Each structure stands twice: as structure tokens, then as C-alpha cells.
Residue frames as a rotation matrix with the C-alpha (Angstrom) as fourth column:
MET 1
0.338 -0.715 -0.612 -7.68
-0.664 0.279 -0.693 27.00
0.667 0.641 -0.381 -5.18
PRO 2
0.936 0.024 -0.350 -6.50
0.179 0.826 0.535 23.69
0.302 -0.563 0.769 -3.63
ASP 3
0.555 -0.785 0.275 -3.45
-0.747 -0.325 0.579 23.65
-0.365 -0.527 -0.767 -1.41
SER 4
0.698 -0.304 -0.648 -0.66
-0.390 0.598 -0.700 21.78
0.601 0.741 0.299 -3.23
ARG 5
-0.251 -0.795 0.552 1.41
-0.948 0.085 -0.308 21.01
0.198 -0.601 -0.775 -0.12
PRO 6
-0.591 -0.010 -0.806 1.73
-0.077 0.996 0.044 17.31
0.803 0.089 -0.590 0.74
LEU 7
0.440 0.826 0.353 -1.02
-0.599 -0.023 0.800 16.02
0.669 -0.563 0.485 3.00
PHE 8
0.893 -0.132 0.430 1.09
-0.250 0.650 0.718 13.18
-0.374 -0.749 0.547 4.37
THR 9
0.339 -0.831 -0.441 4.78
-0.590 0.177 -0.788 12.26
0.733 0.527 -0.431 4.23
VAL 10
0.879 -0.140 0.456 6.68
-0.315 0.548 0.775 9.47
-0.358 -0.825 0.437 5.94
SER 11
0.041 -0.938 -0.344 10.28
-0.993 -0.001 -0.114 8.32
0.107 0.347 -0.932 5.87
ASN 12
0.393 -0.029 -0.919 11.54
-0.220 0.968 -0.125 4.78
0.893 0.251 0.374 5.46
HIS 13
0.520 -0.150 0.841 12.01
-0.854 -0.056 0.518 3.11
-0.031 -0.987 -0.157 8.86
HIS 14
0.977 -0.100 0.187 13.62
0.103 0.995 -0.006 -0.06
-0.185 0.025 0.982 7.50
ALA 15
0.178 -0.984 0.017 17.28
0.033 0.023 0.999 -0.98
-0.983 -0.178 0.037 7.27
GLU 16
-0.055 -0.311 -0.949 19.12
-0.886 -0.424 0.190 -0.37
-0.461 0.851 -0.252 4.01
SER 17
-0.914 -0.344 0.215 19.19
-0.247 0.892 0.378 -4.16
-0.322 0.292 -0.900 3.48
CYS 18
-0.164 0.939 0.304 15.39
0.381 0.344 -0.858 -4.06
-0.910 -0.026 -0.414 2.91
GLY 19
-0.363 -0.057 0.930 16.00
0.932 -0.024 0.362 -2.23
0.001 0.998 0.062 -0.36
LYS 20
-1.000 0.010 -0.029 14.84
-0.014 -0.991 0.130 1.05
-0.028 0.131 0.991 -1.75
PRO 21
-0.356 0.934 -0.008 11.20
0.348 0.125 -0.929 1.86
-0.867 -0.334 -0.369 -0.97
PRO 22
-0.227 0.338 0.913 8.86
0.971 0.004 0.240 2.49
0.078 0.941 -0.329 -3.90
HIS 23
-0.963 0.073 -0.259 8.03
-0.059 -0.996 -0.063 6.01
-0.262 -0.045 0.964 -4.95
VAL 24
-0.338 0.924 0.180 4.25
0.939 0.344 -0.003 6.33
-0.065 0.168 -0.984 -4.75
ASP 25
-0.955 0.084 0.286 2.65
-0.004 -0.963 0.269 9.44
0.298 0.255 0.920 -6.21
GLY 26
-0.622 0.730 -0.281 -0.40
0.633 0.258 -0.730 10.02
-0.461 -0.632 -0.623 -4.03
ASP 27
-0.400 0.474 -0.785 -1.71
-0.383 -0.864 -0.327 12.71
-0.833 0.170 0.527 -6.38
VAL 28
-0.940 0.155 -0.304 -2.60
-0.226 0.385 0.895 10.26
0.255 0.910 -0.327 -9.12
ARG 29
-0.419 0.860 0.290 -6.40
-0.874 -0.295 -0.386 10.45
-0.246 -0.415 0.876 -8.93
LYS 30
0.372 0.568 -0.735 -7.00
-0.754 0.647 0.118 7.11
0.542 0.510 0.668 -10.60
ARG 31
-0.337 -0.521 -0.784 -5.51
0.145 0.794 -0.590 5.25
0.931 -0.312 -0.192 -7.64
TYR 32
0.864 0.447 0.232 -6.39
-0.210 -0.099 0.973 4.41
0.457 -0.889 0.009 -4.06
HIS 33
-0.173 -0.985 -0.030 -3.49
-0.195 0.064 -0.979 4.61
0.966 -0.163 -0.203 -1.58
GLY 34
0.912 0.406 0.053 -3.10
-0.132 0.170 0.976 3.08
0.387 -0.898 0.209 1.86
TYR 35
-0.180 -0.976 0.126 -0.25
-0.430 -0.037 -0.902 3.19
0.885 -0.216 -0.413 4.38
TYR 36
0.898 0.420 -0.131 0.24
-0.091 0.469 0.878 0.97
0.430 -0.777 0.460 7.41
GLU 37
-0.275 -0.949 0.157 2.81
-0.535 0.015 -0.845 0.69
0.799 -0.316 -0.512 10.17
ASN 38
0.473 0.476 -0.742 2.62
0.259 0.730 0.633 -2.15
0.842 -0.491 0.222 12.68
GLU 39
0.997 0.014 0.077 3.65
-0.070 -0.281 0.957 -2.18
0.036 -0.960 -0.279 16.34
PHE 40
0.404 -0.911 0.086 7.24
0.701 0.368 0.610 -3.04
-0.588 -0.186 0.787 15.33
GLY 41
0.107 -0.308 -0.945 7.51
-0.308 -0.914 0.264 -0.06
-0.945 0.263 -0.192 12.97
GLU 42
-0.711 -0.299 0.636 7.33
0.442 0.513 0.736 -2.27
-0.547 0.804 -0.233 9.87
GLN 43
-0.343 0.508 -0.790 5.76
-0.512 -0.806 -0.296 -0.34
-0.787 0.303 0.537 7.03
ALA 44
-0.481 0.275 0.832 3.45
0.710 0.680 0.185 -1.31
-0.515 0.680 -0.523 4.19
ILE 45
-0.574 0.323 -0.753 1.99
-0.546 -0.836 0.058 0.53
-0.610 0.445 0.656 1.19
PHE 46
-0.289 0.584 0.759 -1.09
0.676 0.686 -0.270 -0.54
-0.678 0.435 -0.593 -0.78
VAL 47
-0.633 0.153 -0.759 -2.07
-0.535 -0.795 0.285 0.94
-0.560 0.587 0.585 -4.14
TYR 48
-0.040 0.663 0.748 -5.17
0.606 0.611 -0.509 0.08
-0.794 0.433 -0.426 -6.15
ASP 49
-0.850 -0.309 -0.428 -4.89
-0.170 -0.608 0.776 1.22
-0.500 0.731 0.464 -9.76
TYR 50
0.068 0.996 0.053 -8.33
-0.116 0.061 -0.991 1.84
-0.991 0.062 0.120 -11.30
GLU 51
0.122 -0.057 -0.991 -6.97
-0.957 -0.271 -0.103 1.93
-0.262 0.961 -0.087 -14.84
VAL 52
-0.486 -0.361 -0.796 -5.95
-0.605 0.796 0.008 -1.74
0.631 0.485 -0.605 -14.67
ASN 53
0.573 0.783 0.241 -8.22
-0.675 0.285 0.681 -2.82
0.465 -0.553 0.691 -11.76
GLU 54
0.363 -0.561 -0.744 -5.31
0.427 0.810 -0.403 -4.23
0.828 -0.171 0.533 -9.80
GLY 55
0.940 -0.077 0.331 -4.00
-0.328 -0.461 0.825 -3.95
0.089 -0.884 -0.459 -6.25
THR 56
0.254 -0.931 -0.263 -0.31
0.239 0.324 -0.916 -3.95
0.937 0.169 0.304 -5.32
LEU 57
0.999 0.024 0.039 1.36
-0.034 -0.162 0.986 -4.23
0.030 -0.987 -0.161 -1.93
TRP 58
0.087 -0.996 0.002 4.89
-0.023 -0.004 -1.000 -3.35
0.996 0.087 -0.023 -0.84
MET 59
0.987 0.155 -0.049 6.19
0.040 0.063 0.997 -4.28
0.157 -0.986 0.056 2.60
GLY 60
0.436 -0.875 0.210 9.52
-0.829 -0.481 -0.286 -3.13
0.351 -0.049 -0.935 3.96
ASP 61
0.036 -0.447 0.894 10.16
-0.763 0.565 0.314 -6.27
-0.646 -0.693 -0.321 5.99
ALA 62
0.604 0.197 0.772 9.50
0.281 0.854 -0.437 -8.40
-0.746 0.481 0.461 2.87
GLY 63
-0.512 -0.818 0.262 11.91
0.641 -0.160 0.751 -6.25
-0.572 0.552 0.606 0.82
TRP 64
-0.033 0.541 -0.840 10.69
-0.128 -0.836 -0.534 -2.96
-0.991 0.089 0.097 -0.61
GLU 65
-0.573 -0.326 -0.752 11.76
-0.700 -0.282 0.656 -3.76
-0.426 0.902 -0.067 -4.15
LYS 66
-0.939 0.342 0.023 9.32
0.317 0.840 0.440 -6.68
0.131 0.421 -0.898 -4.53
ALA 67
-0.540 0.841 0.031 5.73
-0.842 -0.539 -0.020 -5.74
0.000 -0.037 0.999 -5.36
TYR 68
-0.918 0.290 0.270 3.05
0.211 0.935 -0.285 -8.26
-0.335 -0.205 -0.920 -4.38
ARG 69
-0.664 0.748 0.007 -0.21
-0.199 -0.186 0.962 -8.65
0.721 0.637 0.272 -6.25
VAL 70
-0.807 0.518 0.283 -3.33
-0.307 0.042 -0.951 -8.32
-0.504 -0.855 0.125 -4.11
VAL 71
-0.729 0.591 -0.344 -6.28
-0.099 0.406 0.908 -10.52
0.677 0.696 -0.238 -5.09
ASP 72
0.253 0.947 -0.199 -9.65
0.228 0.142 0.963 -10.12
0.940 -0.289 -0.180 -3.40
GLY 73
0.721 0.042 0.692 -7.98
-0.532 -0.607 0.591 -8.34
0.445 -0.794 -0.415 -0.49
LEU 74
0.830 -0.459 0.316 -5.26
0.056 0.633 0.772 -10.95
-0.554 -0.623 0.552 0.06
ALA 75
0.318 -0.825 -0.467 -1.57
-0.943 -0.224 -0.245 -11.12
0.098 0.518 -0.850 -0.81
PRO 76
0.959 0.261 -0.107 -1.21
-0.252 0.964 0.086 -14.87
0.126 -0.056 0.990 -1.46
GLU 77
0.404 -0.883 -0.237 2.60
0.230 0.349 -0.908 -14.77
0.885 0.313 0.344 -1.64
LEU 78
-0.418 -0.590 0.691 3.03
-0.429 -0.542 -0.723 -13.24
0.801 -0.598 -0.026 1.82
VAL 79
-0.080 0.340 -0.937 2.69
0.865 0.491 0.105 -14.42
0.496 -0.802 -0.333 5.39
MET 80
-0.407 0.037 0.913 1.09
-0.150 -0.988 -0.027 -11.52
0.901 -0.148 0.408 7.24
GLY 81
-0.970 0.104 -0.221 0.08
0.231 0.104 -0.967 -10.81
-0.078 -0.989 -0.125 10.81
ARG 82
-0.238 0.971 -0.034 -3.59
0.953 0.226 -0.201 -10.52
-0.187 -0.080 -0.979 11.74
GLU 83
0.231 0.322 -0.918 -3.62
0.302 -0.921 -0.247 -6.71
-0.925 -0.221 -0.310 11.95
GLU 84
-0.691 -0.538 -0.483 -1.77
-0.326 -0.364 0.872 -6.42
-0.645 0.760 0.076 8.64
MET 85
-0.846 0.427 0.318 -4.36
0.529 0.605 0.595 -8.68
0.061 0.672 -0.738 6.99
PHE 86
0.098 0.916 -0.389 -7.24
0.873 -0.267 -0.408 -6.65
-0.478 -0.299 -0.826 8.45
TRP 87
-0.055 -0.201 -0.978 -5.68
-0.112 -0.972 0.206 -3.42
-0.992 0.121 0.031 7.21
LEU 88
-0.928 -0.351 -0.124 -5.11
-0.168 0.096 0.981 -4.85
-0.332 0.931 -0.148 3.72
MET 89
-0.547 0.798 0.254 -8.67
0.837 0.519 0.174 -6.18
0.007 0.308 -0.951 3.51
LYS 90
0.266 0.650 -0.712 -10.09
0.605 -0.688 -0.401 -2.80
-0.750 -0.324 -0.576 4.58
CYS 91
-0.442 -0.475 -0.761 -7.96
-0.341 -0.695 0.632 -1.02
-0.830 0.539 0.145 1.96
TRP 92
-0.973 0.077 0.217 -9.22
0.224 0.534 0.815 -3.48
-0.053 0.842 -0.537 -0.68
GLN 93
-0.202 0.978 -0.046 -12.86
0.954 0.186 -0.234 -3.07
-0.221 -0.091 -0.971 0.34
THR 94
0.192 0.218 -0.957 -12.60
0.202 -0.963 -0.179 0.72
-0.961 -0.159 -0.229 0.27
ALA 95
-0.694 -0.549 -0.466 -10.83
-0.339 -0.323 0.884 0.74
-0.636 0.771 0.038 -3.09
VAL 96
-0.911 0.318 0.263 -13.28
0.406 0.582 0.705 -1.56
0.071 0.749 -0.659 -4.85
LYS 97
-0.027 0.929 -0.368 -16.31
0.802 -0.200 -0.563 0.36
-0.597 -0.310 -0.740 -3.51
ARG 98
-0.041 -0.073 -0.996 -15.10
-0.251 -0.965 0.081 3.23
-0.967 0.253 0.021 -5.68
LEU 99
-0.867 -0.276 0.414 -15.19
0.278 0.420 0.864 1.12
-0.413 0.864 -0.288 -8.85
PRO 100
-0.603 0.691 -0.398 -17.74
-0.797 -0.546 0.260 2.30
-0.037 0.474 0.880 -11.42
LYS 101
-0.451 0.542 0.709 -20.89
-0.084 0.765 -0.638 0.25
-0.889 -0.347 -0.300 -11.26
């Protein structure tokens, strides 16, 4: 029988002015989930939804309440640091490798 305790939890490290972080249910099996925290403690969450074949990114420093569409591993509406872009691209590549062929 699988253990139902959370595998990973993290609290919001951003100021209240960054908005309310999204609630992401990591147990939804039809999604890929990625979490990132840069050297400044800024947090990001990536979710790829296999039911609609779409990636979404939330970043605390860009305002948690705005979701950004990810296209081919990029978030065109955001200016991101190099490490953030590498992380997002790796999440994208991993997520799309799981797509049915």
C-alpha cells in the first residue's frame, strides 16, 4: 500500500505583496510538476497538464496570481535569469518526453 504522506512541501518565501501562491495538487497523475528556488530565494512552479497538452508557470517575484503560458520550454511574457531558463527548459523536456507517442 502506498504511503499517502506528502513527499515534498514548501512554504511561500515571498512578501504578501506578491499575492497568494497557487495551490498545486501534486497527486494529480495527469500532470508533471516542477519546483525551483533561485539563489535569492525566489520561487517558481511549473505544471504540465497532459489532458490539455499545456505548460503553465507561476513565479513569486512576478506575482503569484498571474499564470504564464509556457511554449516550447519558454515563457515569452517573462524576463528570466539564465538558471531559471535552464530549469524551465529541463522541466519542459522531461514533461514532453512522457507524452504518448
